[in-house]
Structure formats: C-alpha cells, structure tokens
N, C-alpha and C positions, 0 to 999 in steps of 0.2 A: 238489145231488147227486141222481141218480136211482137208486134202490135196486131191482136185479130182484127179481121175485117168486119164490116157490118151487115146487118140483116135487117129487112123490113119490118115494120111495125106500125101502129097507128092508136092514137087516141082522140083523133079527130071526132069520131062519133060521140064517145063520151062526153067531149066538150060542148058539142052542139045539142046534147040532150036525147040522142036517138040511139038506137042499135045496141047491141051486146054489152058495150062498155058502159052505157049509161045504166043498163039494167043491173050490171055489177055493183056500180056505185049504190044503188037502191037496195039490192038485196044480197049482194055478194059478202062473204065472211072470210076474211083473213085471219087465220088461227096463229100464226107466229110470223114475226118479222126479224129478219137478220140485217142489222146496220153493220157497215164496214167503214171504220175511221182508222185506217192503217197507219198513218204516219203520227198521229198524235191521239192521245187517250182522252176521253170526255171526264175521267178522274183528274185531270191536270188542272192547276190554276191558271185560268186565262190570263193574258197579258206578257208573257215571256216566251222564249223559245219559238216553238210552233203552236203554241196554244192560243187560240183567240175566239173569234166568233164562231167559227166551226165547232169548237168544243163545246159552246154553250148550246148551240143549235142541236147537236147530237144528244147532249144530255137531257135537256128540256123535252125534245120531242120523244125520246125513248120512255121517258118517266110518264109523259102524258097517254102515250099509247098503252103501257102496262096498267095506269090506272083506269082507263077505258075498257080493258079486258082483254088487251091482245099482247101476250108476253113477248119481250124482245131481247135478243142476243146481240150485244155490240162487240164486235171482233177489232182488235188493235193489236200493234206490234209490241211483242215482249222487250222490254228495256230492263236495264239492271236494276234489281230489287222489286221487279214487278211481281205481283202474287202469281201463284202456280195455278190457282184455283178461281172460278168465277167469283166476281165481286158486285154485290148489289149497287146500282147508282144510288137508291134510297133504302133504308130499312123497310121491309115488308112490302116491296114493290118488285113484281117479275120483270125487272130490267136488269140484266147481268151483262157484266164486261168480262169478256174473254181474252187473254193475251196469247197471241200465237206468234211462232219464230218468224223472222224476216230478216236474215242477215246477223253479224256479229254484233254484240254489245257495243253501245256508243255510236252507231252509224249515224252518218248525218242524213238529213231529209235527201240532199242532193246525190247521195250514194244509193238510194233505196231501189231506183229501178233495176238495178242488176240483181236484186234479190226478191223481186216479185213472185218468181215461180215456187220459192219455198213457202211464201204466204199462201199462195194459190193452191197448193198440196194440203197444208193445214186447213184451209178453208173448205176444201173438198171433204176432208175427214170430219170436220165439224158438222157439215150439213148432212151427212150420212147418219151421224148419231143424232142431230137435232134438226129434222128437216123444218124448212120455212116455206112459206108461201110466195114470199117476195124478199128479194135482197135489195137494199137501199145503199148504195155506195156514195160516200161523201169525200170529194176532192179525186182528181184524176188518178192518181196512184191506187187508191181503193178500187176505182172502177175498173182500171186495166187487170188488177189482180183477180177481180171477182168475175170478169167478163167470160173466161174459158169455162169457169166452174158452172155458172149460171147456164151457160150454153149446155154443157154435159148433162146437168140436173134438170134442163128445161124448166127452170125458175125464172120469173120474170125479173129483169134487172132495172131498177129506176136509179138514176144518177144525178146528184147535185154536185155542180163543180165548185160552188162558192167563189172561188175567182177562176180566171180563165187566162191562159198564158198570152193569148193574142190581145186581149183586152189590156192586160197588165202591161205588155209591151209597147203598147200603143200610147200610153201615157205614164213613160217611166220618170221618176224623180231624178233630178241632177247627180249624176254620178252612181246610180243604181245600176245592178246588173240585170240584163235582160234574162227572161226565162228560157232555157235550152229547147232547141229543135224536137228533142224526145218527148218533152211535155206535149208540145203542139201536136205531135203526131199521134200521142196517147189520147188527147182529148178529142181529136178529129175521128179517131176510131170508135171512141165511145159514143159521139155524137151520131154516127151512122148506125151503131149497134144496139143501144140500149133501148128497152121498151117504153122507157119514157125520161124525159129530162126535166127535173124540177128547177125553175128559174126563181130567184128570190123577188124579181120585180120585172115588168115589162120591159124596161131598158134592158136587163141581162138576156131576158128571152130575145130581144131583137138582136143583140150582139151575137147569140148563138147562131142566129138564122143568117145574120149578115156576113160573119167572119169564118163560120164553120159549115154554113149551107145545112143548118138544122132543118128537118121537115116540120112546118109548124104544127101539124096535127100530133106530134109527139111532145110537144113542148108544154108544160103546164106552169103557170105562175102561181105560186104559194109565198105569201108573205110570212116572214118570221115574225115571232111574236116577242112579248116582254113579260117578265115574271112580275105581274101587278101587285102580288103580296110582298116581295121584297123592295121592289122600286116602287114607292109611293111618297105622297108629300110628307114631310117631317118639317117642323120648325127650324128654320135655319140656324137661329141663335142656339137651340138645343144641339144640333148637329156640330156647330163650331165649338161649343164649349166641351164635347166630348172630344174632338179631334186636336183640341189645342190651338184653335184658329182665332185670332182676335176679332172681337163683335164688329168692328168698324173696318175689318179689310175688304179690299177689293180682290176678289179670288177669280182667276182664269184657270181653268183645270184642263188638262189633257190626259185622256186615259187610252191605253194602247200599247202594243208592241213598239219598241224604240227602234225603228228602222226608217230609212229614207222614204219607203212607200208612205209611211203614216204621216209624215211631214211634220214632226214635232219642232224642227229647226225653223218652220215657218212661223209657228207661234212665237218663239223666243225673238226671231227679228222683229216681228211685229209688236210685241210688247216693248222692246227697245225703241221702236218708232213711236208708239203711243207715249212713252215718257218723254220723248223729245217734244211731243205735242203739248202734254200736260205735266211738266216737271214737278207740280204738286202732288201728283199721284203717287210718286215714289215712296213716299212713307207709309203708305197703306196698301200697295199693291203686293199681291203673291200670285206667282205663276206655279202652280202645282203640277208636275208630270210625274204620273204613276204608271209604272210599266217596266219590263226588263228588255234586255237586247234580244234581237232576233233578226234572223235573215242576213242581209249584208250589212245590219247594224254592228255586227261581230267585227267588221273588217277595220273599224274605227270606234272601239269600244267607249272612249271617253270624249267624243266629239260634241256631244251636248254639253257636257260641263266646260269644255274649251270655248264653245261658242258664247255660254253665259257669262264667262270672263271677258271675252272679246267684246260684247256687247255692253258691258258694264251692268250686268245683271246677276252678278255673284250674290248679292244681297237680297234678291227679289226671287231668284228661282228655287224652288223646293223639289228635290227629287226624292222618289219613294218607290218601292217595290208594288208589283201587283197586290191588290188585298181581296180578300174574300167578299162574297156579295153583300152581306149585312153592312161591312164597313164602307165598301164602294157607295151604296146607297147613301150613307152618311157624308161621303164626300160630294156626291151630286147635290144633295141638299144644302151643303156649307158653301157650294161654289155659287158666284155670280152668274157665270157663264161657263159652257163646255165648248171647247174649240176642237172642231173636227177637221184638220187642214189635209186630209189624205189625198194622194194623187190617184187612187183607185180604191172604191168600195164596192163589193157586191150588194151590201145592203147598209150596214153601220148601226149594229146593235147598240153600242155605246149612246149614240145620238137618242135613240127610242127610251133606254133606259133612264138617261138625264131628264128627257121630257116628262116621262112617268112620274119623276120626283118633283116636278114643277120648275126645272132648272131650263132657261133658255139656251138654245143651241146656235152657234154661229159655225157653218159647215161649208166645204168646198161644193160647188156643183158639179159633182162627178157620180157616176155609177148609180147606186140605189139610194144616195144621201137625200136627194129631193124627195123620195117617197118616204123615208124614215123621219124627216123633220116637217114635212108637209108645208102648209101655209104659215104654220107657227114659228119655224126657224128662220134664220137670215143665212141665205145662199151666197157665196162669194165666187165670183169667176176668176180662175187662175189662182196663182200662187204667189204673187207680188206682195211682198211684206207691207208696202205702203197701203194697198187696197185692203189687206187684212186689219191693218191698225185702224183704218177709217171704219171698217165695220165694227170693230170692237168698241172703238170710241163712241159711235152712235148708239150702240146697243147699251152700253153703260150709262150714257146720258139718258136714255129711254128708261132704265131702271131706278133712275134719280127720282122718279115721280111715283110714290107709293101706290097710287091707284093703277098707274100703267104697269108697274110691277105685279100686283096681284093679278091684274086681268091677263097679263102674258102667261103667268104661271097656271092660271086656270085653263086659258086656252091649250096649253102646253100637255098638261094632265089629259084633257078631253081627247085630244089627238091620240095620245099613246094608248088611251083604253079601247081605241078601235083595234089595237092589235093584241092578240093574246095567244099563249102557246097551244090553248084549248082549240081555238079557230083554225090555227095552223095545222094541227093534228087532224081536225075534221077534214079538211082538203086533203092532207096526205093519205088518210083512210080512202077517200073517194078514189084518188090516184092508184092506190094499190089495188083496190077492187076492180078497177076499169083494166089495168094490166093483166091481172090475173084472169078475168074474164077473156079478155082479148087473147090471151095465149091458149086458153082452153079452145075457144072459137077456131083459131087458126089451125 
C-alpha cells in the first residue's frame, strides 16, 4: 500500500479565537458532510466483530448533524447482504448510509489495506455526484482511503483515529497481537496531511503529538456524548424484573467486545478473588458479560468460558450477546457496578452510558476513561486481579449504605449530563467551519 504524504494546515487561529478560522466558526455554513467509516457500518449492532464505540459515535453525530440542518452521507464498505441503495440512519432524517465496494465479500479488516484504492475510486464518484464541504474520516483505514480523493477535490479532511496503533501497541494485553507497521505508517501520514485531527480527550491529543508529531494547531479535542434519552435512571427493581435478575443479586456487568484489549478476563479473575475474600457472596453474585468475539478474541473463541470453569465461576458467570440500546440501558440499571478493565480506550462510551443510568463504574486508569468516569468513578491502576477485587469489594461495601448508593447514583447522572451528542456536534460544526474557511483562505 502506498501512503500519501502530508501537507500543511492549521486550526491554531480558530482555537485561539482569531483569524479566518474563528470567523468561519461564527459565520461559516457547511452544507453537506461526508463521513467515512470504511471497515464497519453505523447500522451494525455494537459489541461484536468490528462494531463498537466508533459505530455509536458515527451514528449519533450523523443523526444530530442532520437534525440541525446539515445533511450527512455516511460511506461504508459493502458487505454480503448490504443494501444496494442508501439507507436512512433514522426515519425522516437526512443522514444516509451508502455501501461502497472495497474488496471481495467476507474480507477481514486486516486484509482491507490492499483494497483501499477500490473504495477511493468509489468515494471519488460519490463526491462528484453528491459534493460535500467536509469529509470526516473515522479510523485510519477511512482516512487513508479518503486522503487522495479529498486532495483531488480540494475538500477539507477531518480525521478521528478512535484508536491509534502506537498507543495500543504501548499497552498490549498479555498474548494480544501488536498492530502492523502499515497501520502506523498510514496513521503517521494522516497526522501530517489532514486539515484537522479530532481527539476524544486531551490525553489522546497528547498521544498524537507525542507519538506521531502532530501539529498542536491542527488537533481539536471534542468529547463524545451520550444518548441521555435512552440512558437515564430507571428503578433497578423494575429493570431486574424485566431481565429476570433476582432482586437481591449482586451484579457485576461487563459490556463490550470480547477480546484481550477489553480485559474481560481481568473481571473474571477478580470475581474469583472476591469470592475468596467473601465466600458468602457466592449465592447472590452474578457476573454478566454482554458482547461478542472481536479481533484476536477469535483466536481462542471459548477462552472466557474455559476461564470461568477454571476459576470455579461456572455457576456465577452469565454470557450474553450484544443487545440493542433500550435493553442495554435496562442492564445498566440492573447492575450494581459496571467494570471496564480495558488495556486501552480512546474514551470509553459504555462507562458514560452506565453513569447516565446512575450505575457506578470501576474502570482502568487508561486512555480516556479518567475523563469518561470523572470524579464519580473508581479508577484502578494496572490489571492485577487482586487490585481489581479490592476495588470491587470496597465499591460494593459502599453501596451497602442506601444513602451512599443514592448519592453515588445522583453524582453519576449529574456527571454524565455534562456530555451530550448535541454538544459534541456543536464542536464538530465549529471544526468543520474552521477547516473549510481555512482551506479557502489558503
């Protein structure tokens, strides 16, 4: 794969509140946005395969942009059974998903770099038929495919990495595979060439500058949001009755793709340690894992089930597939704690969703999770199961006091309400306007 080289650009004036970029934020009008999510469609159910927080981000921001009057085309790879025509993300909303060719059916994500030129050609044809003022590429594959096309059409290119290879490789889970060199090269080229890089947190922005040499003037920090209409407080007893969870159960919940990066094994080992500390908890403890195989998790598809048996948790652990958002909200409400033991997270949307439901979160102190959980969550350094068992034990004891439980839930909801997709999109609109005006000025 040949990776294009970079070109200069700046958002520094827009961020400082001066110059033409800032004027664009105030008066510029972006008439249409094209989003590229090449390797995974926003129509897919998050939690399995390649579908996760990126899919949620693309779907929610595209919908919000369209509701605010900016039509959006989302371009993704055509897969077996994909519709031949555009598909609305929501009925009556001008945010359409288009499926473009990129290699033969059934191609794995790891094999996509060899087929990016085909997607680029289809993207070029799409932009000729439906011109856009800005192209926003999500993940490195999308950015590399979009870069030569945006240069040809002189359209500003905004890139959100969501995860970066050098960040992930620096904190690999035991036994996990490192990201390939071609990805690092592609990301480095995008850092030098994109008109703007949207990072989820200051920590991610710092990593782009430290590990890739990104120009600080072209990095814009925009926090993701949460669907506050779907993820909101619900009476736990009501949620448990709907899901068939015993009223007196102690529920530890994991939500996410089942792969080493997400660390579900850490939770299972910690739960076994917790039962050693408190044997009387076994009769009511439930460890619920909602998610499907993804990435290197396919290498050992039955590893979690084997680990549950090995740790003596077969009667405690409950495995389930990813579930739609309304049902997921009920699971958050039914849980005592959400555990997020990831080795790397650019943000951690599931943590924010749980907090919006009033459910406390115990999370690894990695990536964007300290931002997602703020001061209301419990952060654990490292992935030692004993440390995690202690954090879970202390958190459960805190919840034994009804007043403390209510106060924690209230603080969690208040923290989550500071994040919304409306606010995210407002900041994205400012970024789009700034890069568009900056392109015209140059």
